[in-house]
N, C-alpha and C positions, 0 to 999 in steps of 0.2 A: 561641122559645128563642133565635131568629137575632136577633132585635131586642134580645134581652138582650145576647148576645155581643157584639153591636155598640156597644151603651151602654159594656160594659166596656173595650172595645178603644178607644173614645174617651177612656176614663180612662186610658189609658197613652198614647197616642199625641197627645192634645189637651189634657195638665195644665194648662196655663196658663189656658185659656179655663172648663175644667169647675171650677177653683179658684175662680175668679172667680163663677162661679155658685153655687158651694157656700156662699161667702162671703156672697153675697147671701140666701141661705135659712137662714143662720144656724150652718151647718156648718164646722168646721175642715177645713182642707185636708189634715191627715195623715191622715185616713180615706178619701181616693181609693183609693190604691193597694190597703189591704187589702180595701175593698168591690169592687175590679175583681177582685181574686183570690177573693173570696167568690162571685160572682156565677158566674165561670166552675166554681166546684168546684160549686155548686148546680145548674146546666146539666148537666154530667157525670152527678151522681146523679141527676138525674130523668131523662135519658134512658137511661142505662144499666141502673138499676133493680136494682143488684145486691145491695143491702141494703134490706128494707122502711124498717128505722128509720132509716137516713140517709136515703132518700128523704122520709121526713115531715118530717124536720129540715130538709132542703134546701126544700121546700115552706114550711115557717115561716118561713125565712130571708126568702124571697122575699116572701112576705106581709108581713113587718114593714117592709122595704127599701120595699115599695110604699104602704104605710100612713104610714110616716114622709115618704116622698117628697110624699104627697097630703097630710099636715098641713103640711108645709113650705111647699109651693106656697099652699095657702090663708092659711098666716098673711103668707106675703111679699104676698100679693095682686098675684101678676104673671100670674095669668089663665093659668098653664100646666100646672094640675092635672090637665087633660083625659087626659094620657098614664097619670097615675097610676091614673086611674079604668079607663081602658080596660085596663091591665097588671093589675088586680086581677079585673075581669070574665074575662078569659082565663086569669088563674093558678087561678081556683076551677072553670071550665072544665076546664082539662088536668086539674086534681085529681080532679075527681068523675068525668069520662070515663074516666081511667085506674083509678081504684077499681073502677069498673062493668067495664071491659076485663079486669081481672086477676080480679075475681068471676066472670066468664063463662068464663073459659080453664080 
């Protein structure tokens, strides 16, 4: 989750470079700030687990973000898709381990 917060921080503090990368991947720059905010809120929802439904939506949002990142990098053929694959594996691991921990408590 800390890597996800780091990427959101980069969206805020390294906007010009991120905007250039988003342009290369075919995404408009105006989605950078809303995506950064959504990333932070998703991490908060998952870590606090205050509401089961909100946690599920946070996982879904992260899943779609990672899948879209993977597809964008594959389409751009920039060879940078590995991070998205690792993120998906870690997301699934977090999701299922979290489910198992809740069921056992």
